[in-house]
ROTORLO-489154 format. One record per residue: x, y, z of N, C-alpha, C, O in turn. Coordinates in steps of 0.001 Angstrom, whole numbers, padded with zeros to 6 digits, always signed. Layout:
N
XYZXYZXYZXYZ/...
//
This chain:
65
+000804-001184+000000+000000+000000+000000+000855+001258+000000+002081+001208+000096/+000178+002365-000108+000848+003659-000115+000466+004441+001127-000586+004210+001724/+001331+005367+001506+001103+006185+002691+001750+007547+002501+002481+007769+001535/+001480+008450+003421+002110+009769+003434+002918+009884+004714+002434+009561+005799/+004156+010347+004577+005039+010599+005716+005266+012102+005778+005481+012745+004751/+005220+012660+006979+005465+014093+007141+006493+014281+008255+006369+013703+009335/+007512+015098+007975+008512+015389+009000+008490+016887+009289+008248+017703+008399/+008745+017228+010542+008805+018631+010954+010035+018819+011829+010280+018050+012758/+010793+019842+011519+011941+020202+012335+011447+021154+013412+011193+022326+013136/+011309+020660+014640+010831+021496+015745+011983+021989+016616+011764+022591+017667/+013210+021729+016173+014388+022166+016906+014849+023548+016485+014126+024279+015809/+016058+023896+016893+016605+025225+016613+017739+025196+015596+018291+026244+015260/+018095+024006+015100+019169+023874+014108+018619+023150+012885+017664+022382+013002/+019211+023384+011705+018765+022669+010515+019024+021169+010629+019952+020739+011315/+018195+020381+009952+018455+018963+009780+018549+018700+008283+018160+019539+007471/+019062+017546+007929+019257+017186+006529+018649+015811+006314+018814+014914+007141/+017937+015648+005189+017329+014349+004921+017776+013831+003565+018179+014586+002680/+017690+012525+003439+018086+011872+002198+018106+010370+002378+017394+009823+003221/+018930+009706+001578+019045+008256+001620+019975+007798+002733+020362+008581+003600/+020328+006515+002695+021105+005892+003767+022463+006538+003980+023029+006419+005067/+023002+007218+002976+024330+007829+003104+024251+009345+003294+025209+010060+003001/+023108+009835+003783+022922+011278+003927+023921+011868+004929+024215+011270+005964/+024430+013047+004595+025277+013840+005472+024799+015287+005389+023918+015610+004592/+025379+016150+006208+025026+017570+006116+025565+018190+004834+025149+019287+004460/+026473+017516+004162+027024+018023+002894+026198+017625+001682+026154+018367+000701/+025533+016450+001727+024801+015996+000539+023293+015891+000753+022555+015596-000187/+022829+016130+001981+021403+016031+002257+020645+017297+001897+021236+018338+001613/+019333+017186+001914+018464+018329+001652+018142+018977+002988+017686+018309+003916/+018379+020275+003084+018257+021002+004357+016800+021273+004697+016017+021705+003852/+016455+021012+005945+015146+021330+006493+015378+022288+007664+015929+021906+008697/+014954+023517+007487+015203+024567+008474+014302+024406+009697+013292+023707+009621/+014643+025035+010819+013766+024992+011991+012350+025457+011637+012164+026430+010906/+011370+024747+012167+009937+024991+011956+009450+024653+010554+008284+024891+010242/+010305+024108+009707+009888+023726+008359+009300+022319+008387+009724+021470+009172/+008309+022085+007512+007631+020794+007386+007825+020285+005970+007772+021058+005014/+008053+018972+005833+008207+018361+004516+007340+017110+004451+007580+016158+005193/+006316+017094+003557+005518+015879+003367+006072+015035+002215+006644+015560+001260/+005893+013743+002324+006221+012792+001255+004938+012016+000990+004566+011149+001781/+004261+012315-000111+002946+011745-000389+003039+010497-001255+003910+010381-002117/+002125+009569-001005+001967+008353-001806+003251+007556-001944+003597+007117-003040/+003962+007366-000834+005183+006569-000860+004838+005114-000555+003851+004827+000123/+005654+004210-001061+005445+002785-000842+005806+002405+000591+006478+003166+001288/+005362+001238+001028+005671+000745+002360+007168+000559+002569+007631+000536+003709/+007925+000427+001495+009367+000224+001593+010140+001540+001648+011370+001521+001669/+009454+002675+001673+010081+003993+001712+010921+004147+002972+010456+003867+004076/+012155+004592+002801+013048+004863+003933+013559+006285+003831+013822+006781+002735/+013697+006932+004957+014185+008299+005016+015165+008407+006169+014901+007902+007260/+016288+009060+005936+017319+009201+006951+017520+010671+007254+017493+011508+006352/+017723+010989+008534+017880+012368+008988+019170+012502+009786+019511+011628+010583/+019881+013600+009566+021077+013896+010339+021087+015378+010684+020409+016189+010053/+021875+015708+011705+022128+017114+012005+023587+017404+011667+024325+016511+011249/+023989+018631+011846+025329+019057+011454+026290+018962+012634+026071+019586+013672/+027347+018184+012472+028385+018111+013508+027855+017624+014834+027248+016556+014909/+028078+018397+015881+027665+017987+017225+026291+018543+017599+025855+018393+018741/+025605+019185+016645+024273+019722+016929+023293+018600+017254+023402+017491+016731/+022349+018902+018111+021261+017975+018417+019981+018558+017848+019675+019730+018065/+019235+017742+017121+018017+018210+016463+016796+017573+017104+016881+016501+017703/+015660+018244+016971+014379+017743+017474+013435+017659+016284+013116+018671+015659/+012994+016453+015980+012195+016215+014775+010939+015440+015121+010964+014540+015960/+009842+015794+014470+008586+015060+014612+008301+014365+013289+008508+014935+012218/+007826+013132+013374+007503+012351+012183+006117+011753+012380+005813+011189+013431/+005278+011884+011350+003933+011303+011416+003685+010534+010125+004178+010904+009060/+002920+009469+010241+002585+008639+009084+001066+008584+008940+000345+008334+009906/+000596+008822+007714-000827+008722+007405-001011+007563+006446-000293+007462+005451/-001967+006683+006735-002218+005560+005839-003519+005737+005111-003897+004883+004308/
//
């Protein structure tokens, strides 16, 4: 089946998302308070999140089926 995944950066530092090898250099930046939805993704969809260096990030993730 398909689902929608939504991530929100509720922290004070940017986070970066991408595939299994995501880093702050190659990931897509999600700024504080920014939301990113991923609509109609397969059950096998994977998403990886990292912060920059020693920063600690606060992220919310929700799944809609």
